[in-house]
N, C-alpha and C positions, 0 to 999 in steps of 0.2 A: 323828560317823559313826553310822549306824544306819538303821532302817527307819521311814519317815515316809509319811503319806498325802498324796496330790496328786490334781488333777483334770486330765483330758486336754483339750487345746485344739484338736484336729484331727489332723493327722499327728504321731505321737508315737513316741518310742523311749526305753526305760529298762531298767535291770537290776533284776529283782525280788529279794526277800530270799532266794531259793533260788539266786541266781547266774545265772538264765536271762535272756537279752535278750528283751524284749517290745516289739512295735511294732504299729502299726495306724493307722487314720484314723477317729476318732470324737471327739465333743465331750461334756464334762461327765461322763465316766466316772471314778469314784473308784477309784484304784489305790494299791498299796503298793509303794514303791520303795526301793532301797538308795542313800542319797545319797553313798556312797563312789565311785560311778561316774558318768560323764557321762550326762546325760539331756536330751532335747529334746521340745518340744511338750506339756509338762505345767506346771501351775501349783501349786506347793506351797501347801497350805492352812494352813500354820503349822508349829508344832512338835508336831503330833499324832503320837504314836508309834503304829505299827501292827505287826502280825505276820502272817505267812502260813505255813500248814502246807505243808511241802515233801514231795511224793510220792516223791522219789528221794533217799535220804540220801547225803550225801557225808561220810564220817567224817573227822574231823580228829584226827590223832594227837598226843596230849599225853603225852610220856614222863614217867613218875613212877618214878624209880629207887628200888629197895629193896635193901639189902644183906643177904645171908644167908651164913653162914659156909661152907657146903659146897654141893657139887653132885655128889653121889656116888651117887644112886639109879640103879638099873638100869631102863630102860624096860620096861614090862610090857604085853603085848598084852591088850586087853579089848574086848569087843564094844560098848562104850558110846562115846558121843561127847560126853561132858559135862564132861570134864576140860580145863581150860585150862592148858597148860604155862606155867611161869614160868621165869625165868632167875636164877641165883644170881650176884650180882656179887662173886665172890671172886677171889683171885689164885692159887688152887690148881687145877691141871688135874685133870680127872676122867676116869677110864677108863670107857668105856661098853662093856659086853660086846656081842659079836656077836649080832645078832637074826636068827635063821634062819627066822623066820616068813615067810609069804608074804602080805603085806598087799595088799589091793586098793586101788590109789590112786584115790580119788575126786577128779577135778580140781576145784580151787577157784580162784576169782578173788580173790587176796589183794591187800592194799594194795601199791602199787608202791614205797612208801618203803623204802629199803635201809639197814639198820643195819650198817655195815661194822665187822667185828672182826678184829683181827690178834692171834695167828696164826689160820690157817684152822681152822675146826671141822669135822672130818670124822666127827663122830659119826653115830649112826644117825638117818636122816631119819624124821621122824614126820609122817604126814599129819594135817592138822587140818581136817576138813570141818565145823567148827563155825561157827555164826552167832551170835556173842555180842557184847554191847556192849563187851567188853574185849578188845583185841588185844594179844597177848603175844609178845615175842621171847625165845626160849630158846636155851640152848647147843646143843640138838638141833634142827637146822633142819627145817623143813617142806618136803617135796619136792612140787613140782607138775610132774609129767612132761609133756613135750610129746607130741603125738600123732604119733610118728615110727616106729611099728612096734615094733622092739626096740631102744630106745636104749641106749647105753652110758653109765652114770652115774658120774661122779666126784663124791665128796662135797663138791665145792666148789659151794656154792649162793649165788647172788647175793642170795638172800633171807636167807642165814645171817648173823646178827650177829657181827662180829669185834670183840672187846673189847680195848681198849688202856687202860692205867692212866693215863688223862688225865681231866681234869674236863669235857671237852666231846666229844660224839659227833657226828662229821661226817655230814651227810646227803648221799647221792649219788644223783641222779636216774638211774633205770635205764630206758632206752627199751624193752628187751625182757627177758623172763625166760627164761633158758636154764639148764637143769640138766644137768650131766654127773656121772657117778658111775662109780667103778671096777667095781662089780658089774654084771652083765648084768641088764637089766630086761626081764622077759618078761610079755606080756599074757596074763592068765588070767581066768577067770570065777569065781575063788574068792571066798568071803565077804569083806566089807569088814573090814579089820583096823585098829583104832584103837590107836595106841600111847600109853600114858600114862607119861610120864617122871617122874623125881623132881620133886616139887613143891618148888621152890626159889624164894624171893622174887626177883623180877626187875623190871626197869623195866616199868611198865604203861602202855600207850597207851590212852587213854580217848576214845571217839568222842563228838563233840558232838551227834550226832543219834541218838536211840534206835533200836535195831534189834531184830528179833524174838528172843525168848528161845530159847536152844539146847535142842533135844530130842534124843531118841535117833534120830529120823528124820534122815537126811542131807539137808541143804539147802545150796544154793550160798552161798558166801561173798559178802557184799554188795559191790557195785561202788563204787569211789570216783569214778567218772566221771559226768558229767551225762548226761541222757537224749538219745540220738541219734534213736531212732525212737519217736514218741509220738503221742497223740491230739490233735485240735484240732477247732474248729467254724468253718465259713466265715462271712464277713460279720458281724463283731462289730457291736454297736449303734453307729449313727452312720456306719458305713463305706458309701461309695457308690462303685461302680465294679467293676472286674474283679479278683477275688482270684487269687493264684497261690501254689504251693508245690511243693517237690520231694518225691516220695514216697520210701519207704525202698528202692525199687529204682532210684533215680536218675532217674525220669521227672518232667518239669515238667508240672504239672496247673494248668489255669486254668478259671475259670467265674464265674458271677454269682449262682448260687442261694444263698439264705440258710439258715443253720441246718443245714448238712450236716456230719455228723461224718466227719472224714477222719483218715488216718494219714500223718504227714509226718516228714521228716528235720529235726529241730530244728536241726541244724548248718548247714543250707542257708538261703538267703534266702527269705522268704515275706512276703506282704502280704495284708491282709484276712482273716487267720486268727487266731483266739484259741486259744493253746495251753492244753491242760488239765493239763499236767504229769503225765500218766499214761503210763507205758511201754506200748508196743504192738508187736506183731509183724505181719509180712505175708509172704506166700509169693511169692517172686520166681521167674521162669522158670529162672534159672540158679543157684538156691541149691544149696549144697553142705554138707549136714549133717556134723558132725564126730563121729566115733565116740568113745565113752568108753573110754579105755585102762585097763587094770589092770596093775600092775607087781609083780614079785617081787624086791624089793631084798635085797641082803646087806649088812648094816651092819657096820662095823668100828669098834671102840672107838678113840676119839681123845681127846687131852687137850683140855679146855675152859678157855679163859682167862677170867679174871674181867673183866667189862666195866667201863667207867668209870662213875663215880657220876652224872654229869650228861649223859645222852644228849640230843641234839637231833634230832628227826625232821623231815624235809622230804618231803612226798608227791611221788612221781614224776609227771610230766606224762602218761606213757603207762601205762595200766593193763594188767596181764596179762590175756589173753583166756581166758575159761573155756570149754573145749570144750562144745558143746551140740548137740543135734539140731535146734534151731530155726534156720531160715534167718537169715542176717544180711547187712548191707550193709557191705562192706569199703571204706572211704574211701582214696583214693590218698594224700591228705595232709590236713592240718587246714584247708586253705583251698580251698574250691570255690565261688568267687563266680559267680553267674549274675545278670545284669542284664537285665530284660525290657524296660524302657522308658528312653529318654533322660530325664535329669533336667531339670526346668524349675522356676523359682521365680517367685513373684509377691508383691506387697505386699498385705497385708490390713489396711486401716485400720479398727480396731474402735471407736475413739473419737477425735474431733477435740479437741485441747486448747483450753481457753478462752484468750483473750488474757492474756498475762503469767502463765499458770498452767502447772503441770506435771501435768496430769491426762489426757494422751493415752495411748492404748493402740494398739500397733502389733505385728503379727506377720507371719511369713513363711509362705506356703503353698508346699509342695514336692510335686512330682509326679515319678515315675520315679526313676532311680538305685536305690541300695540303702540302705535305712535301717539303723541310725540315722544321722542327719545331724549334722554339726558346724556351728555358727553362729558367725561372727566379725564382730561389729559394730565400727565404727570407734571407738565409745566404750568398747570393751573388754568389752561384755556377751557372754555365751556361750549365752544362752537363745534359744529360738525366738520368744518373746514379750517385748516391752518394755512395762512398765507404769509410769505416772507420768512421762511424758516431755513436754517442751514442744514448741512448733511448731518445725519445722526439717526439714532433709534428713538422712537416716540411711543412709549406705552400709553394705552388708552383703555378706559372702561366705559361701556355703554349700558344704560339701564332703560328699560322700556317704561311706558306711561304708568302702568300699575305696579311696577317693581317686581313683576313675576319673573322677568328674564334679566340676567346679568351676563355680559360677555366681555372678555378682555383679550387684548392682543398687543403685539408690538410691531409697529410699522417702521420699516427701515427705509430711509431716504438716502440712497447712495447710487452712484452711477452703476449701470448694468455691468456684470462681469460674466465670465464663462460659467462659474458655478452659481446657481441661483441662491439667493438668501433664503434660508429655511425659516419660514414664517408659520408658527403653529396656528392651526385653525381652531378657534375657540369652540367649545361645546356649550350650548345654552344650559343654564343651571337646572331647569326642571327636567331636561331630557336625560334619560339614563344612557350611560356610555355603552355602546355595543360591545359584546364579549367576543374577542377574536382569539383563535387558537394560536399556540406556538407553532413554529415552522422548523423543519429540519432540511438542510441543504447539503447535497452530496455532489462533489466535483470529481470527475475521473477523466484523465487524459486518454488518448486513443490507445495507449499502451497499458492501460489499467492502473496507472499511478494515481493515488488519491491521498489527500491529507486526512481522510476520515470524515464522518458526518459532522456538520457544523450546526449546533443547536441555537436557533434564534428565538428569543423571548419577546413577547409583545412589549412595546415601549412607547405607548401613547399614540397620538394622532398628529400628523404633520402634513402640510400641503393638502388638507382635506381628506386624507386617507390614513389608515393605520401604518405604523412603522414598527419594525422589529430590530433587535440589536443582539450581537454576539461578539466574542473576542477571539482573535487569532493571534496568539502570542501577546504582544503588548498593544496591538491595534484593535480598535473597535470597528466592527463591520456593521453596517446598517442597511436593512432592506427598506428602501424609501421610494416614494412616488416622486418622479421628477416632473415638475410642471413644465419646465422648459422643453424637455424631450418627449413629454406625454408617454412615459413608460416607467416600469419598475427598474431600479438599479441597486446593486450592492456596492455601497460606497466604501472607500479605503481598501479595496480588494488588492491583495498582495501575494496571492498563491499561484498566480500565473500571469501571462501577458493578457492585456485587454481587461474588460469588465463584464461581469454577468449582467444580462438584461432580460426583461420579459415584456412583451407587448400585450400581455393579458391586462385588460382594464378593470377587472373586478377588484373588490377590496381584499381578496385573499389570492395572491398570485401563485397558483400551483403549476400552471402549464406555460408553454412557449418560452422556456429559458434557453439562452444561447450565449456565446461569448462574442462581444463586440470589440473589434480591434485586436484580436489575438488568435492563437491557434485553436481550431475547433476542438471541442471536448464534449463529454457526456455529462449533462447537468440534470439533476433530479431534485424537485422540491416536493415535500410531503407535509401534511398537517400533523400536528402533535409532536411528541418526542420520537425522534428517529432511532434507528438501530444503533447498537454499540459499535458495530464495525461497518466499514464500507461494503457495499454489495459485492458478492463473489464475481470475479472477472476472469476471463481466460481468452487466449488467442491460440488459434490452431493453424499449423502448417502441415503440408503434405509433400510426399515424393511419389510420383506416379510409378506405375509398374512398367517395366521395360517393354513387355509385350503381353499379349493375352495369356500366354502360358507361363510367364516368368514368376508371378506371385511374389514380387519383390517390392511392392509398394510400402510406404511408411507414413504414419500419422504421428505428429509431435504436438503436445498440448502444453502451453505455458500458462500457469494459473497464479492469481494473486488475490488479495483481500479475503473477505470471509474469515473462516476459522480453519487454519491448516491443522494436520496434513490433509492432502486431497487424494481421491481415488477415482479410477476411470473405468468405463465399460463401453464396449462396442457391440454388445449383444442385447441391447435394450434393457440393461440393468440386471440381467441374470447373474453375471459375475462381474466383480470389480477387482482392479489391480492397482497398486500404488505406482506402477511404472507408467510414466507419462509419454514414452515412445513405444509405439506399437508397430512391429515389422511384419514382413512376409504377407503382405496383403495383396490380393488380386484386384483387378479393376472392378470397382463396385461403389455403391453409396452406403455409408455407415452413419448410424445415429450415435454420436459420441456423447456420453453422459458424464459430467464432472460433478462431484459432490464434495463438500467440506465436512468438518467434524463437529459442526454445531448440532445441537439436539433441539428440534429435528433439523436434519441437515439442509443446507441451501444447495440447490442443484442448478446446473446449466445444461441445456441441450444444444448440440451443434450438429447440423447435417453436413457431413464431410464426404467428398467424392475422390476416390483414387482413380486416376485416369490411366488409359492405355497409351503408352508412349509409342507403340509400334516401332520399336528400335530392334535391329538385328546386328549381332556382333560376328564379324568374319575373322577367322583365325587362319594363318598361313604357316605351312611347315616345309622346310628344305634342309639341304646339307651344306654346311659352311666349312670350307677348308681354312683352317686358321694358320697352318705353317707347313712348309716342305723343306726337308734337310737332305744333305748328301754326305753321310758320314764317311763313305769311302768312294773310290773311283767307280766302283761297280754297283754301289748300294744307294737307294733313294727311299726316304721315309716321309710319309704324308700324315699330318695330324688334322682330323676333322671332327665335326659334332652335328647332332640334329638340332635345328633351330625352330622354335614356335613363336610366332608374333601375331597379335600381342600376347604377353605372357598369360598363361592360364590362371583364372581366378580360383580361389579356394573352393573345393568341392567339385572341381571339373578335372577330367582326365582325358588324355589323347592316346589312342591305341593305333600303332603302326606295324607294318611288316617291313623287314629290312633284308635286302639281298645284295651281295657283293659279287660282281662278275669280272672274270679275267680274260683278256685276249692277248696271247703271247705269240709273237711273230719272229721266225728265224730266217734271215736272208743268207742262207748257206745252201749249197756251195756258192761261191768259193769260201773256203775256211769252214770253222765250226765253233760252237759255243753252247752254253746252258742258260735257262731262264727259271727263276724261282720267285713266286709272288704269294704273300700271306697277309692276313688282316686280323687284328685283335679288337673286338668290340666290348665296351664296358658301359655299365649304368651305375652312376654314382661310384665309379672306380671299381665296380664289381664286374668281372669278366662274364660276358654272355657267350655261352657255348654255341657252336654251329649246330643248327637244328637239322639241316639237310644239305646234301652236296650233289652235284651232278658229275657224271663220268666225263673226263676230258675228251674232246673231239678234235682229231688232227686232220687238217685239210691242206693239200698241196695245190698251189695255183701258180700260173706264170708270173715271173717277176717283170714288172714294167720296165721297159727300156733296157732290159738285160737279157733278152732272149738269146739263147735257149735256156737261160738260168731260171729256176723256180724259187718259191718261198713257201715255208711251212707255217700254218696257223693252227694254234691249239686254244680251244675255248673250254671253260668250266666255270661254275658258280657255286657259292655257299649261301645257304639261307639261315637266318638267325631267329626265325619264328616271329611270334607276336610280342611286341615290346609296348608296355604301358607307361606313359609319361605323365607324371603329376605336375602341379604348379612349381615345385622346387627341384624336380628331377633333371639330371644331365646325362644324355646318351652320347657317347663319343667313340672314336676309334683311331687306330694307327695302322696304316697300310705300308708294307715293306716290299720293295721290288729290287731283286739282285740279278743283274745281267753280266754273265762272265763269257768272254771270247777266248776260246781255247786255241784257235788257229786263225790268224787273221791273214786273208789273202785278197788280192785284187785281180779281177778277171777283165774280160774285154769290156769295152765301153766304160772303163773305169768303175765297174760294178764290184764292190768290195764286200767283205763280211759285215753284217749288221744284225743287232739284236734289239727288240722293242716289246714293251708291255703297256697295255691300257687297262686301268682298273675303274669299273663303273659301280658307284654306290647308289642303290635304288630304294626309294620309300614307296610302299604300296599300301592301299586300303586304309588311309587315315580316318579315324572315327572319334567324335567327341562324346564324352559321357558326363552327366551331371550339369549340362549347360542347356539353357533354352534360349530361344530367340538368337541362335548363333549358327555358324557354318564353318567348315574347314576346307582349305584348298592348298594347291602347290604353287610355289613360286618357281620351283624347278624340281622335277622328279628324279633326275640323275645327275650325279657329279662324277666326271671322268678325270682320273689322275694318270698322266702319261710319263713314260720313262724310256730312254733309248741309249744304246751304246754301239758305236761311238756317236 
């Protein structure tokens, strides 16, 4: 046991070598502490002994008995105050004559230790206003009158030693000093009277702390108590935060300024203040100065009993109060705790231990509560800091000075990993736990796929914020605050790629949810219990209208979640239909309303636009000859049909007029012959009759290169009226040409008999019906079929 030097580690508390408790928040400050008391937040630097000058002496009484044969001298009044009365340890009572002087009692604050002697010594009280390093108990007691006007004094003085012929002197703590005396005590302003009794060797109490040398000037007797009101300086080196203290008038003072000299009550809690150990006074609005009384005692000689040889003195816990004109703070009791902040603790890893080594350093940071703190590690350590420890978990409990706050945590001492160790943040015992709501989380991919609402229940506090838990199959999902990433995360997520996160820093993360490291999705977090089903979801697709007049646009709605079946409306909810594909829409914007079957129903509104594609379809019609045959030498047959490209769509028809014209030429003479030409037209194998015919016209013209020979040309045509062709209709025909030479001759210039016929199939006035954004045209209006003989 003794005083040793140490270094502070942060928040610290210790007892200095003057018996004062010191506390603060600073690092690497060298201090001197008494290792007989508990200390926290300091690192002893070894066995370096130190010492500290103490500004307020606390005398320790060490009785030294001395035996003297007699105690018979009569007290003599003298104006000096330099004689220290002693006590004769004899067995012979001594008569003390009456002292009729009128001494002025100068109140003194004498040590509270009581040296009890039996029988009572009623000798003349002698005031002792001396301040000497030697405190003496004499047979003549020192009277310290209370300030009660004119008190009645009985020479029974609790300060008077009563001697018994034993070998041990019992110490009795005296909470108050009360003097009563038979003579009347009158306050006067007479000169101070100092009584000098017989100098008899007595047990001497020697103070362990030097005190001022006594002079003839009256000075107050030194106090045996610690400083209650003294000086200090705000914000010691290394302290960060708000300091507080209680001034000597009982007011709590706080602030952040550094280096301010203040006067504070040392007996009350304080933080961020360095005490200077210098007593100080302050003027309080309700101060009550105490007047200095003077007394005129009448002393009566009484026998004095010899004290025991071996007295043992115990200082009293309550010092007598010295009347003074200086204002003072009167404490109600010895314990006046004031706690400004709730206590919280956190782990401070100062050094990660190497594998298979015990070189780690771990400490606890404490805020709030009332220092000094007590630390209880599971390993039995009682210090704030652990040095030389291996990897592992270290549970610890911290209790503040008054025991009002208790907090526990587990500090993990492991190398850093990708996943931070989850360290629960303790909640101070007196602080009520905040009530957090449950949460409901809904995940939807961009196609509406959802596993349904996930209900998270509150599951305590972790990393300084609340945490919620739910189950997805056999996996536990946790909404937890990540200290490493400074964001909310849902751990163990297995319903999609990536992980849901939120950058919302509040204690209830409702907003800012997204997927980190995966495909984007729609994430929703709500307070309380969520819905039974995932929210109604739909996706809408469209097909534009071909042109402004076509009215062939389409809306298709794909719906999921909610409560099926679903219904749809495009007229602002006037009518609904269960059909999710809506056709025959003109270019326009439509409000599509989707509702499910829940009561009341959930609805979705989509603004959908059918565009104008400005597309025109062109149809072409012509005659295609599929085959020509020669059944005989004189006969030729041609097979043909009406062709429409592209094919007509349903609901569309094509109307045409059909005419077949014949040109028959006879190169006779020389010779002779006949020509016959016919056509059969059908629609879907049904014959179409000739609707109109023209009268044949015969024309004779010179025959080229065969002059004076001529040739005869005959023309006529047949009309088949208007033919309507639908998407699946086939219009076709067979044209037959028969050329018969009855007399074949050869004339001059080798001009011989020749017969020929040309058949022209003509399409006129094609018209489309039932089609918009379309047109019809010809690839070829006439198809000519030729035949000749020879």
